[in-house]
C-alpha positions as CSV (number, residue, x, y, z in Angstrom):
1,M,99.9,124.7,98.5
2,L,99.9,124.9,102.3
3,V,96.5,123.4,102.5
4,H,97.6,120.5,100.4
5,S,100.6,119.9,102.5
6,N,98.5,119.9,105.7
7,V,96.1,117.3,104.1
8,I,99.1,115.1,103.4
9,A,100.6,115.5,106.8
10,N,97.2,114.7,108.5
11,A,96.8,111.6,106.3
12,I,100.2,110.3,107.3
13,K,99.5,110.9,111.0
14,A,96.1,109.0,110.6
15,V,97.6,106.1,108.7
16,G,101.0,105.8,110.3
17,T,104.0,104.4,108.5
18,L,103.1,102.2,105.5
19,V,105.7,100.3,103.6
20,R,104.8,99.0,100.1
21,V,106.7,95.9,99.1
22,S,106.6,93.2,96.4
23,P,104.5,90.1,97.1
24,E,107.7,88.1,97.6
25,E,109.0,90.5,100.1
26,F,105.7,90.6,101.9
27,Q,105.8,86.8,102.3
28,R,109.4,87.1,103.7
29,V,108.3,89.7,106.2
30,A,105.4,87.6,107.3
31,A,107.7,84.6,107.7
32,L,109.9,86.5,110.1
33,Q,107.0,86.4,112.6
34,E,106.0,83.3,114.6
35,T,102.3,83.9,114.2
36,P,101.8,86.7,111.7
37,L,98.4,88.5,111.5
38,V,97.6,89.0,107.8
39,V,94.7,91.1,106.6
40,C,93.7,90.2,103.0
41,S,91.1,91.4,100.6
42,R,90.2,90.2,97.1
43,G,89.6,92.8,94.4
44,K,86.1,93.1,93.0
45,V,84.8,93.2,89.5
46,F,87.3,95.6,87.9
47,S,90.4,94.7,89.9
48,K,91.1,90.9,90.0
49,S,93.9,91.2,92.6
50,W,94.7,90.5,96.2
51,K,95.7,93.1,98.8
52,Y,97.6,92.2,101.9
53,L,98.5,94.0,105.1
54,T,100.6,93.0,108.1
55,S,102.7,94.7,110.8
56,Y,106.2,94.0,111.9
57,K,108.3,95.9,114.4
58,G,106.0,98.9,114.4
59,L,105.7,99.2,110.6
60,A,102.7,98.3,108.5
61,F,103.7,96.4,105.3
62,H,101.3,96.0,102.4
63,C,101.4,94.6,98.9
64,K,99.1,94.0,95.9
65,S,99.4,90.7,94.1
66,K,97.8,89.3,90.9
67,T,97.6,85.9,92.6
68,E,96.7,84.6,96.0
69,L,99.7,84.4,98.4
70,Y,100.3,81.5,100.8
71,F,101.6,81.7,104.3
72,S,102.6,79.4,107.2
73,A,99.9,77.4,108.9
74,K,100.5,79.3,112.1
75,S,99.4,82.6,110.4
76,E,96.2,84.3,111.5
77,F,94.0,85.8,108.8
78,I,91.4,88.5,108.7
79,S,89.4,88.6,105.5
80,A,88.5,92.2,104.8
81,E,85.9,93.5,102.5
82,S,88.5,96.0,101.2
83,I,91.8,97.5,102.1
84,S,92.3,101.2,101.3
85,I,95.9,102.4,101.1
86,P,96.3,106.2,100.5
87,E,98.5,107.1,97.5
88,L,100.8,109.8,98.9
């Protein structure tokens, strides 16, 4: 059990603080920023969904949406091949 706990602790250190939110809340967090940086990736064959990631005040926010989300024209985008979020 101790080994498993160490693996989880190391994963948290490597990733930092991730906050999972609904797509609506993600859009709200992005709107709080003047020029948000949003990383997005489109699911492949088996998962027809969109994943999004942004940071705000030192926290990383992410969400998964069945549909594409839209943001302010001032938003900056990075289109990623994939976004991997550990399930802890």
